[in-house]
C-alpha positions in Angstrom: 0.0 0.0 0.0 1.5 3.4 -1.0 1.7 6.3 1.4 -1.2 8.2 -0.1 -3.6 5.3 0.3 -2.2 4.5 3.8 -2.9 8.1 4.9 -6.3 8.2 3.2 -8.8 9.9 5.7 -11.8 8.0 6.9 -15.3 9.5 6.4 -16.6 7.8 9.5 -15.6 6.5 12.9 -14.2 3.0 12.8 -15.1 0.2 15.2 -11.9 -1.4 16.6 -10.7 -4.2 18.7 -10.8 -1.9 21.8 -14.2 -0.3 21.1 -16.6 -0.8 24.0 -20.1 -2.4 23.5 -23.5 -0.8 23.8 -22.9 0.8 27.2 -20.9 4.1 27.4 -20.0 3.3 31.0 -18.7 -0.3 31.0 -15.1 -0.7 29.8 -12.5 -3.5 29.9 -8.9 -2.8 30.8 -7.8 -2.6 27.2 -10.4 0.0 26.3 -9.6 2.1 29.4 -5.9 2.0 28.6 -6.4 3.1 25.0 -8.8 5.8 26.3 -6.2 7.3 28.7 -3.4 7.1 26.1 -5.6 8.9 23.5 -6.6 11.6 25.9 -3.0 12.1 27.1 -1.9 12.6 23.5 -4.8 15.0 23.0 -3.8 17.1 26.0 -0.1 17.0 24.9 -1.1 18.4 21.5 -2.9 21.2 23.1 0.2 21.9 25.3 2.4 21.9 22.2 0.2 24.5 20.6 0.2 26.8 23.6 3.9 26.4 24.2 4.6 27.3 20.5 3.6 30.9 21.2 1.7 31.2 17.9 -1.8 31.2 19.4 -4.3 29.1 21.3 -6.8 26.6 20.2 -10.1 27.9 18.6 -12.1 27.1 21.7 -9.8 29.0 24.0 -10.1 32.0 21.6 -13.9 31.7 21.9 -13.7 31.5 25.7 -11.5 34.6 25.7 -14.0 36.5 23.5 -16.9 35.5 25.7 -14.9 36.5 28.8 -14.3 40.0 27.3 -17.9 40.5 26.4 -19.5 39.0 29.5 -17.0 40.4 32.0 -16.4 36.9 33.5 -13.2 34.9 34.0 -12.0 32.8 31.1 -12.5 29.7 33.2 -16.1 30.5 33.8 -16.5 31.4 30.1 -15.1 28.0 29.2 -17.4 26.3 31.6 -20.6 28.0 30.2 -19.5 27.3 26.6 -19.1 23.6 27.5 -22.5 23.6 29.1 -24.1 25.2 26.0 -22.3 22.7 23.7 -23.7 19.8 25.9 -27.2 21.2 25.3 -26.5 21.0 21.5 -25.9 17.3 22.0 -29.6 16.8 22.7 -30.9 17.3 19.1 -27.9 15.4 17.8 -28.8 12.5 20.1 -25.4 12.3 21.5 -24.9 10.4 24.8 -22.2 11.2 27.4 -20.3 8.4 28.9 -17.2 7.4 30.9 -15.0 8.9 28.2 -16.7 12.3 28.6 -15.8 12.4 32.3 -12.3 11.0 32.0 -11.8 13.5 29.1 -11.9 16.4 31.6 -9.5 14.9 34.1 -6.9 13.4 31.8 -6.7 16.3 29.2 -6.4 18.9 32.0 -3.6 16.9 33.7 -1.8 16.2 30.4 -2.0 19.9 29.4 -0.6 21.0 32.8 2.3 18.4 32.8 3.3 18.6 29.1 3.2 22.4 28.8 6.3 22.3 31.1 7.9 19.7 28.8 7.6 21.3 25.4 10.0 24.1 24.6 9.1 27.7 23.9 10.8 28.2 20.5 11.5 31.7 19.3 12.3 31.0 15.6 9.2 31.0 13.4 10.1 27.8 11.7 10.4 25.9 15.0 7.2 27.5 16.2 5.2 26.3 13.2 6.8 22.9 13.4 5.6 22.6 17.0 2.1 23.7 16.0 2.0 21.0 13.4 3.2 18.5 15.9 0.4 19.6 18.3 -2.2 19.1 15.5 -0.8 15.7 14.8 -0.9 14.7 18.5 -4.5 16.0 18.9 -5.5 14.1 15.7 -3.8 10.9 16.9 -5.3 11.2 20.4 -8.8 11.7 18.9 -8.4 8.7 16.7 -7.7 6.5 19.7 -10.0 7.8 22.4 -13.1 8.4 20.3 -12.9 4.9 18.8 -13.2 3.5 22.4 -16.9 4.3 22.0 -17.4 5.3 25.6 -18.5 8.9 24.9 -16.7 11.7 23.3 -15.5 15.0 24.9 -17.8 18.0 24.9 -16.4 19.5 21.6 -15.8 16.1 19.8 -19.4 15.2 20.5 -20.5 17.9 18.1 -18.3 16.4 15.4 -19.5 12.8 15.9 -23.1 14.0 16.3 -23.1 16.0 13.1 -21.5 13.1 11.3 -24.1 10.6 12.6 -27.1 12.9 11.8 -26.1 14.4 8.5 -23.7 11.9 7.0 -21.0 14.6 6.4 -17.5 13.3 6.8 -15.9 13.6 10.3 -13.1 15.7 8.8 -15.4 18.2 7.2 -17.6 18.4 10.3 -14.6 19.1 12.5 -13.2 21.7 10.2 -16.5 23.5 9.9 -16.9 23.6 13.7 -13.4 24.8 14.4 -13.5 27.6 11.7 -16.9 28.7 13.0 -15.6 28.9 16.6 -12.6 30.9 15.5 -14.7 33.4 13.6 -17.1 33.9 16.5 -14.3 34.1 19.1 -12.5 36.7 16.9 -15.6 38.8 16.5 -16.1 38.7 20.3 -12.5 40.1 20.8 -10.5 36.9 21.2 -6.9 36.9 19.9 -6.3 34.7 16.8 -2.7 33.7 16.0 -1.1 31.8 13.1 -1.2 28.6 15.2 -4.9 29.1 15.8 -5.7 29.3 12.1 -3.5 26.3 11.3 -5.2 24.3 14.0 -8.7 25.3 12.7 -7.9 24.4 9.1 -5.9 21.2 9.6 -7.3 19.5 12.7 -10.3 18.0 10.8 -8.0 16.2 8.3 -5.7 15.2 11.1 -8.5 13.5 13.0 -9.9 11.9 9.8 -6.5 10.5 8.8 -6.1 9.1 12.3 -9.4 7.4 12.0 -8.3 6.0 8.6 -5.1 4.6 10.1 -7.0 3.1 13.0 -9.5 1.6 10.6 -6.7 0.0 8.5 -4.8 -1.3 11.5 -7.9 -2.7 13.1 -10.2 -3.3 10.1 -13.8 -3.7 11.2 -17.1 -2.3 10.0 -17.5 1.4 10.6 -20.2 2.5 13.1 
């Protein structure tokens, strides 16, 4: 198989050897291990982006914009945005699960730990390289933890929900969400950097390619 075919993005979410069954709350040790590894990679990618100095993720930009307009802390803004996004799960018929809860704990811990590990480059080439590494890590982490089938994180639930309800590819759904979030955050006064734009434009394909790799390494019928 040539490289182009090997990196072909998946339109859907593959079912893997570590995917859980019907329940979003019951997992075996293998599923839980893959879940934690995936979420740790996700948080590491976010840390790489922040440490690059080229901008924050689109959702952090949105939280900053809401914080400016509503005169609340960015932490509270992030909380209320997450709560609103969870409400959007209802018409999309998304269900939270163990992964939704573990998502909060592991990603926050990974972000806190790994932001001290990644360098803070000053040369633009190194900064962009670190942003691209962060996008790669977030995509890889998503490809692992979402396929555990125990409930996505708050933001990823929008992507999987839109894919399930509309049939649009996961890559296109994720790109549309991230670009929309960046534009709204910018209009509200959030600061957008080069890293933010790269993340918004590339993360959808990064996730879709990761799903494709997972699908080919553990070939089963897509869900």
